[in-house]
C-alpha positions in Angstrom: 15.7 -6.7 24.8 12.0 -6.0 25.0 12.1 -6.1 28.8 13.5 -2.5 28.7 10.2 -1.3 27.4 8.4 -1.7 30.7 10.7 0.8 32.3 9.5 3.7 30.2 5.7 3.5 29.8 5.2 7.3 29.8 8.2 8.1 27.6 7.0 5.6 25.1 3.7 7.3 24.8 5.4 10.6 23.9 7.6 8.8 21.4 4.6 7.2 19.7 2.7 10.4 19.5 5.6 12.5 18.3 7.4 10.1 16.0 5.4 6.9 15.3 8.6 5.0 14.9 10.5 3.6 17.9 13.7 1.7 18.2 13.2 -2.0 18.7 13.6 -3.3 22.1 12.9 0.1 22.3 16.1 1.5 23.5 14.8 5.0 23.0 17.9 6.0 21.0 18.7 9.7 21.1 21.7 11.0 19.3 23.9 13.2 21.5 24.0 16.8 20.5 27.1 18.7 19.6 28.0 22.3 20.5 27.4 23.3 16.9 23.8 22.2 16.9 21.0 24.8 17.5 19.7 24.9 21.1 16.2 25.8 22.2 17.1 26.6 25.7 16.4 30.3 25.3 12.8 29.4 24.4 12.2 27.0 27.4 10.8 29.7 29.6 8.1 30.8 27.2 4.5 30.0 28.0 3.0 27.1 26.1 1.3 29.0 23.3 2.1 28.1 19.7 2.0 31.8 18.6 4.6 32.7 21.2 7.2 30.2 20.0 9.9 32.1 18.1 13.1 30.6 16.7 16.2 32.6 15.8 17.4 32.5 12.2 19.5 29.5 11.4 22.3 29.8 8.8 25.4 28.0 7.6 26.5 24.8 9.1 23.8 25.0 11.8 21.1 24.6 9.2 22.3 21.2 8.1 22.3 20.0 11.7 18.9 21.6 12.5 17.1 20.0 9.6 18.9 16.7 9.7 16.1 14.7 11.4 12.6 15.7 12.3 12.4 12.9 14.8 15.6 13.8 16.4 14.6 17.4 16.8 11.2 16.4 18.2 13.0 14.4 20.9 15.1 17.4 21.8 12.2 19.8 22.4 11.9 20.9 26.0 9.1 19.6 28.2 7.2 22.9 27.9 6.1 21.8 24.4 4.2 18.7 25.8 1.9 17.6 28.5 1.4 14.4 30.3 -2.3 13.5 30.8 -3.2 13.6 34.5 -5.5 11.2 36.2 -9.0 12.0 37.6 -10.0 10.2 40.7 -13.6 11.2 40.1 -15.2 12.3 36.8 -16.8 15.7 36.6 -20.4 16.3 35.3 -19.3 16.2 31.7 -17.5 12.9 32.3 -20.6 11.4 33.9 -22.8 12.4 31.0 -20.4 11.2 28.4 -19.4 8.1 30.4 -15.8 8.8 29.5 -13.7 8.8 32.6 -10.0 9.3 32.6 -7.9 6.3 33.7 -5.9 6.5 36.9 -2.6 6.2 35.0 -1.4 7.7 31.8 -3.9 6.3 29.2 -1.2 5.9 26.5 1.1 3.1 27.5 3.0 0.4 25.7 4.3 -2.3 27.9 4.8 -5.0 25.3 5.6 -4.9 21.6 5.1 -7.8 19.2 7.4 -7.6 16.2 6.6 -9.4 13.0 9.4 -12.0 12.4 11.2 -11.6 9.1 13.1 -14.8 8.1 16.7 -14.8 7.3 18.9 -17.2 5.3 21.0 -17.7 8.4 18.0 -19.6 9.9 18.7 -22.5 7.6 22.1 -21.9 5.9 25.2 -22.3 8.0 28.6 -20.6 7.9 27.5 -17.3 6.2 30.3 -15.0 5.4 29.5 -11.4 6.4 31.1 -8.4 4.8 30.8 -4.6 5.2 28.2 -3.0 3.0 29.9 -0.4 0.7 29.0 1.4 -2.5 30.5 -0.5 -5.4 30.1 1.6 -8.5 28.4 4.8 -7.5 30.1 8.0 -8.3 29.2 9.1 -4.8 31.8 6.8 -3.4 35.1 8.0 -2.0 37.9 6.1 -3.8 41.2 5.3 -2.3 43.5 3.4 -4.6 40.5 1.9 -6.4 38.8 0.7 -3.2 35.3 1.9 -2.2 35.4 3.5 1.3 31.8 3.3 2.4 28.8 5.5 1.8 28.8 9.2 1.4 25.2 10.0 2.2 22.7 8.8 4.7 23.2 6.1 7.3 22.7 2.4 7.8 19.5 1.1 9.3 19.9 -0.6 12.6 18.6 -4.2 12.7 16.7 -3.4 15.9 14.7 -0.5 14.5 11.0 -1.1 14.5 8.0 0.8 13.0 4.9 0.6 15.1 1.8 -0.5 13.3 -1.0 0.5 15.6 0.1 4.1 16.4 -3.3 5.5 17.1 -3.7 5.1 20.9 -6.4 6.1 23.4 -7.6 5.5 26.8 -9.2 2.2 25.7 -6.1 1.0 23.9 -4.3 -2.1 25.1 -0.8 -1.8 26.5 0.4 -4.1 23.7 1.6 -2.8 20.3 2.6 -4.5 17.0 5.6 -3.5 14.9 7.5 -4.3 11.8 11.2 -4.4 11.2 12.3 -1.2 9.6 13.7 -1.5 6.0 16.9 0.0 4.7 20.5 -0.6 3.9 22.3 -2.7 6.6 25.9 -2.1 7.7 26.8 -5.8 6.9 25.6 -8.0 4.1 25.9 -11.8 3.6 26.4 -11.8 -0.2 29.4 -11.4 -2.4 28.3 -9.4 -5.4 30.2 -11.8 -7.8 28.1 -14.7 -6.5 24.7 -13.0 -6.8 22.5 -13.9 -9.7 19.2 -11.9 -9.4 16.0 -12.3 -11.2 13.0 -10.0 -11.5 9.4 -11.2 -12.3 6.2 -9.2 -12.8 2.9 -11.0 -12.3 -0.8 -10.3 -12.5 -2.5 -7.4 -14.1 -0.7 -4.3 -15.3 -0.3 -1.4 -13.0 1.4 2.1 -13.3 4.9 1.9 -12.0 6.0 -1.6 -12.9 8.8 -0.4 -15.1 9.9 2.1 -12.4 10.3 -0.8 -9.9 12.3 -2.9 -12.5 14.5 0.1 -13.2 15.3 0.8 -9.6 16.0 -2.8 -8.6 18.5 -3.1 -11.5 20.2 0.1 -10.7 20.5 -0.5 -7.0 21.9 -4.0 -7.6 24.3 -2.8 -10.2 25.6 0.5 -8.8 25.3 0.1 -5.0 26.1 -3.6 -4.7 28.1 -4.3 -7.8 25.9 -7.1 -9.1 26.4 -7.9 -12.7 24.2 -10.9 -13.3 20.7 -9.6 -13.4 17.9 -11.2 -15.4 14.2 -10.5 -16.1 11.7 -13.3 -16.3 9.5 -12.9 -19.3 5.7 -13.3 -18.8 5.3 -13.6 -15.1 5.2 -17.0 -13.3 4.3 -18.7 -16.6 7.8 -17.7 -17.8 9.3 -20.0 -15.2 7.2 -23.0 -16.1 8.0 -25.6 -18.7 8.0 -24.1 -22.1 8.0 -20.6 -20.6 9.1 -17.4 -22.2 12.6 -17.5 -20.8 14.9 -14.8 -19.5 16.3 -11.5 -20.7 19.6 -9.9 -19.5 19.2 -6.6 -17.6 21.6 -3.8 -16.8 21.4 0.0 -16.4 21.6 0.4 -20.2 18.7 -2.0 -20.8 16.4 -0.3 -18.4 17.4 3.3 -19.2 14.2 5.4 -19.7 11.7 2.6 -19.1 10.3 4.5 -16.1 8.6 6.8 -18.7 6.7 3.9 -20.1 3.5 2.2 -18.9 3.2 -1.6 -18.6 6.2 -3.8 -18.0 9.1 -4.6 -20.3 9.1 -8.1 -18.9 5.5 -8.8 -19.8 3.1 -10.2 -17.3 0.5 -13.0 -16.9 -1.9 -14.5 -14.4 -1.6 -17.9 -13.0 1.3 -20.3 -13.4 2.0 -20.7 -9.7 -0.3 -20.7 -6.7 -0.6 -22.1 -3.2 -2.3 -25.1 -4.8 0.6 -25.9 -7.1 2.1 -29.3 -6.7 5.6 -29.9 -5.5 6.5 -31.1 -9.0 5.5 -27.7 -10.4 7.4 -25.8 -7.7 10.5 -28.0 -8.4 10.0 -27.2 -12.1 10.4 -23.5 -11.3 13.6 -24.0 -9.5 15.0 -26.1 -12.3 14.3 -23.2 -14.6 16.0 -20.8 -12.2 19.0 -23.1 -11.8 19.7 -22.8 -15.6 21.0 -19.3 -15.0 22.1 -19.9 -11.3 19.5 -17.6 -9.8 19.9 -17.2 -6.0 18.0 -13.9 -5.5 14.4 -13.5 -6.8 12.4 -10.2 -6.8 8.7 -10.8 -7.3 6.3 -7.9 -8.1 2.7 -8.7 -7.7 -0.4 -8.8 -5.5 -2.1 -11.2 -3.1 -2.0 -14.3 -5.3 1.5 -13.5 -6.5 2.8 -13.4 -2.9 1.1 -16.7 -2.1 3.0 -18.3 -5.0 6.2 -16.5 -3.9 5.8 -18.0 -0.4 5.6 -21.5 -1.9 9.0 -20.8 -3.5 10.4 -19.5 -0.2 9.2 -22.6 1.7 10.8 -24.9 -0.9 14.1 -23.0 -0.8 14.1 -23.2 3.0 13.3 -26.9 3.0 16.1 -27.6 0.7 18.5 -25.3 2.6 19.2 -23.2 -0.5 21.0 -19.9 0.1 18.4 -18.0 -1.8 16.6 -14.7 -0.9 13.0 -14.1 -2.2 11.7 -10.6 -1.8 8.4 -9.1 -2.9 7.2 -5.7 -4.0 3.4 -5.3 -3.4 1.4 -4.4 -6.5 -2.3 -4.0 -6.7 -4.0 -1.3 -8.6 -7.2 -1.9 -6.5 -5.1 -1.1 -3.3 -6.5 -4.2 -1.6 -3.4 -5.6 0.0 -3.5 -5.7 3.8 -1.1 -3.8 6.2 0.5 -1.4 3.8 -0.5 2.3 3.6 -1.0 2.2 -0.2 0.2 0.2 -3.2 2.2 1.9 -6.0 0.1 2.7 -9.0 -3.0 3.5 -7.0 -2.6 7.2 -6.9 -2.0 7.2 -10.7 -5.1 5.1 -11.2 -7.2 7.6 -9.1 -5.8 10.5 -11.1 -6.7 8.9 -14.4 -10.1 7.8 -13.1 -10.8 11.4 -12.0 -10.2 12.5 -15.6 -12.8 10.0 -16.8 -15.3 11.4 -14.3 -14.6 15.0 -15.6 -15.3 13.6 -19.1 -18.6 12.1 -17.9 -19.6 15.4 -16.3 -19.0 17.2 -19.5 -21.0 14.7 -21.5 -23.8 14.7 -19.0 -23.9 18.5 -18.9 -23.8 19.1 -22.6 -26.1 16.3 -23.8 -29.8 17.1 -23.4 -32.3 16.2 -22.3 -31.6 15.0 -18.8 -28.0 13.9 -19.2 -26.6 11.1 -17.0 -23.0 10.0 -17.0 -22.0 6.6 -15.7 -18.4 5.7 -15.1 -17.2 2.2 -14.4 -14.0 1.9 -12.5 -11.8 -1.1 -11.4 -12.6 -2.7 -8.1 -14.1 -6.1 -8.4 -14.2 -6.6 -4.6 -12.7 -3.4 -3.3 -14.0 0.1 -4.0 -10.9 2.2 -3.2 -10.5 3.6 -6.7 -14.1 4.5 -7.0 -14.2 6.2 -3.6 -11.0 8.2 -3.9 -11.8 9.3 -7.5 -15.3 10.4 -6.2 -13.7 12.5 -3.5 -11.0 13.9 -5.8 -13.5 15.0 -8.4 -16.2 16.5 -6.2 -18.6 16.1 -9.1 -20.3 12.8 -8.4 -23.9 12.4 -7.4 -23.8 8.7 -6.5 -21.0 6.2 -5.9 -21.7 2.4 -5.7 -19.2 -0.1 -4.4 -19.2 -3.8 -3.6 -18.6 -3.2 0.2 -21.9 -1.3 0.6 -24.8 -3.5 -0.8 -26.9 -0.5 -1.7 -28.8 -2.3 -4.5 -29.6 -5.2 -2.3 -30.6 -3.1 0.7 -32.4 -0.2 -1.0 -33.3 -1.7 -4.4 -32.6 -0.2 -7.8 -35.6 2.1 -7.4 -33.6 4.1 -4.8 -31.0 4.7 -7.4 -33.6 5.8 -10.0 -35.4 8.1 -7.6 -32.2 9.9 -6.4 -30.8 10.3 -9.9 -34.1 11.7 -11.2 -34.1 14.2 -8.3 -30.4 15.2 -9.0 -31.2 15.7 -12.7 -34.2 17.8 -12.0 -32.2 19.9 -9.5 -29.1 20.6 -11.6 -29.9 19.4 -15.1 -27.5 16.4 -15.1 -26.1 13.6 -12.8 -23.0 11.4 -12.7 -22.7 7.9 -11.2 -19.5 6.2 -10.4 -19.7 2.4 -10.2 -17.0 0.0 -9.0 -17.0 -3.1 -11.3 -18.1 -5.4 -8.4 -20.9 -3.1 -7.1 -24.2 -4.8 -6.5 -22.7 -8.3 -7.1 -24.9 -10.0 -4.5 -28.1 -8.4 -5.8 -27.2 -9.1 -9.5 -26.2 -12.7 -8.7 -29.6 -13.4 -7.2 -31.3 -11.7 -10.1 -29.3 -13.8 -12.6 -30.1 -17.0 -10.7 -33.8 -16.2 -10.8 -33.6 -15.5 -14.6 -31.7 -18.7 -15.1 -34.3 -20.7 -13.3 -37.1 -19.1 -15.3 -35.3 -19.6 -18.6 -34.0 -23.1 -17.7 -30.3 -22.5 -18.4 -27.1 -22.4 -16.4 -25.3 -19.3 -15.3 -22.5 -18.2 -17.6 -18.9 -19.1 -16.7 -15.7 -17.4 -17.6 -12.5 -18.9 -19.1 -11.4 -20.1 -15.6 -14.7 -21.7 -14.8 -15.7 -19.0 -12.3 -19.2 -17.7 -12.4 -19.2 -14.5 -14.6 -20.4 -11.5 -12.8 -23.2 -9.5 -14.3 -22.2 -5.9 -15.3 -23.7 -3.4 -12.8 -23.4 -0.6 -15.4 -25.3 -2.5 -18.0 -28.0 -3.2 -15.5 -28.2 0.4 -14.3 -28.3 1.8 -17.9 -31.2 -0.5 -18.7 -33.0 0.3 -15.4 -32.6 4.1 -15.6 -34.0 4.2 -19.1 -37.1 2.3 -17.9 -37.3 4.4 -14.8 -37.3 7.7 -16.7 -39.7 6.4 -19.3 -42.1 5.3 -16.6 -42.1 8.9 -15.4 -42.7 10.2 -18.9 -39.3 11.8 -19.1 -36.6 11.4 -21.7 -33.0 10.6 -20.6 -29.6 10.7 -22.3 -27.1 8.3 -20.8 -23.3 8.4 -21.6 -21.3 5.4 -20.4 -17.5 5.6 -19.7 -15.3 2.5 -19.1 -11.7 3.7 -18.6 -10.6 0.4 -16.8 -7.7 -0.5 -19.0 -6.7 3.1 -19.7 -6.1 3.8 -16.0 -3.7 0.8 -15.5 -1.6 1.0 -18.6 -0.3 4.6 -18.2 3.1 5.6 -16.8 3.2 6.3 -13.0 2.7 9.8 -11.9 5.2 11.7 -9.7 4.1 10.4 -6.3 3.9 6.8 -7.5 7.4 7.1 -9.1 8.8 8.1 -5.7 6.9 5.2 -4.0 8.2 2.7 -6.5 11.8 3.9 -5.9 11.5 3.5 -2.2 9.9 0.0 -2.3 12.4 -1.3 -4.9 15.5 0.0 -3.0 14.4 -1.6 0.2 13.6 -4.9 -1.4 17.2 -5.0 -2.6 18.6 -3.8 0.7 16.7 -6.5 2.6 17.7 -9.3 0.2 21.4 -8.3 0.2 21.4 -8.3 4.0 20.0 -11.9 3.8 16.4 -11.4 4.7 13.9 -13.5 2.7 10.3 -14.4 2.5 9.3 -10.7 3.0 7.8 -7.9 1.0 8.9 -4.3 0.9 6.1 -2.0 2.1 5.2 1.4 3.6 3.5 1.3 7.0 2.6 4.6 8.7 4.7 6.4 6.1 7.8 4.4 7.1 9.6 1.7 5.1 9.3 -1.8 6.6 9.8 -5.4 5.7 6.6 -7.4 6.0 6.7 -11.2 6.3 4.8 -12.8 3.4 2.5 -14.8 5.7 1.3 -11.5 7.2 0.4 -10.1 3.8 -1.3 -13.4 2.9 -3.3 -13.5 6.1 -4.5 -9.9 5.8 -5.3 -9.8 2.1 -7.4 -9.0 0.3 -8.5 -6.0 2.2 -11.8 -4.1 1.7 -13.0 -0.6 2.3 -14.9 -0.3 5.6 -18.5 0.8 4.8 -18.7 2.1 8.4 -15.4 3.9 8.2 -14.3 7.5 7.6 -13.6 7.2 3.9 -17.0 6.0 3.0 -18.5 8.6 5.3 -16.7 11.3 3.4 -18.0 9.9 0.1 -21.6 10.0 1.4 -21.0 13.6 2.5 -19.6 14.5 -0.9 -22.3 12.9 -3.0 -25.3 13.4 -0.6 -26.6 10.1 -1.8 -29.1 8.1 0.3 -27.5 5.9 3.0 -27.8 2.2 2.6 -30.5 0.8 4.9 -28.0 -1.6 6.4 -25.8 1.3 7.5 -28.5 3.8 8.4 -28.6 3.1 12.1 -24.8 3.4 12.3 -24.7 6.7 10.4 -27.4 8.1 12.6 -25.8 7.1 15.9 -22.4 8.3 14.9 
């Protein structure tokens, strides 16, 4: 199937640039046009100037066809709209100076595509019975003598459709590409709705949008696939352990309106199941699920949750159970690999921005020398701090774990810059990710422990408790300003739990709906051991091992986002990055 790819290297390049999503095996599928569809032939003779391109008015039935698919219309544009890079046998003077010669062939070629393998129950369960996928209860169905006659809207997703992962290509790009199987409703499914017993479990910390995902999973199962037996697991993985919290019956009435609430109606917890759990503990979970006959499990959680889910999948596969296990990625810190963004992240940034505005008001109105400090979630990843800083445009310094500013520059660099900012505009605001300066503070704490002859503090799990960067900065800034003979008024804001317990905003609501729908579509089609994600703004099924191998992810301190933050705050560059920033 993939051998066809080598026949179309140049065409593939155009498809990648224009669409970013190519059919697997990459058949380069183009739907044939009908006489009723709008044609651009009359524009084909126009010179290639954007301002000269004019389109006749489209009305009536033509409008529906014209706007039916952006990708389809891109593929139908005449050649005048594009160019194919030409080779240079010898570089000109500019090329020689920049040492950037064009390749002899088209620099954008894909000759081989590696597609992430999503497991299917047919891999280990024999004699599956396949049936046509039809709406079961939706009012959008056409009914003929009480029998659903297929779908009214949209179309089915072809099993061979693939979304490319590495869509940014250049003259130094390899001719290989990676892709994920596209998510969506399949034409055929391997489940009888009457035999399905689905369970939903939410794990880990709270996150805006959990209830939206629960709501959508229930409604898609019930209305589109006709599933009646749907349960929620109370209290995360701990609810599936011995002496757990049990199950609660779910249906559209039970979840009506929960999308307007923060938190999760199923409760949540940390722990209970991990990659280190024993076989006895995993078997205990299945015994609990067997009490209600569960054969379809939807798990909503982050990195650790997916590792636990994969243990369940491995056990089901080993015992040849016909059971589908699907994940929906959830991390408010946005630190899961591969995916564009996790649901709840945009809401968290929005709420964090409000906290920054509050800090600006406090710092501006409280004299003398007002300083606002905002602590945001991000123990190891500073995405919330960075995006909130960019969104607010009111921050003078942003500190994250990925950039060891305190270790490289010392706290005196913070004090000097904040003093300068206050003297320049009368106030200053600092945004601090909760894990910022962890290396510096750990060394400081160890030194103090040695001097005071006591051990470092441990948390309830036995992990070394991190020192609070905000407490350290508050204490240091007070001493710094005092040493300069200047008073300072510091106002500290910690909205950590406020930003994660609120309902999801509009964009996260939509994202939750898409992720939940495709988790159900994949499971009903028989796919298992995958999580539903968005890659390059397209819905895909990501194998759990891929999520596990690439998570947690971290913000690149040499990347564009951090460069934008430095440009917005005008703060000093960390000494460890100074050479990079200068050269770039």
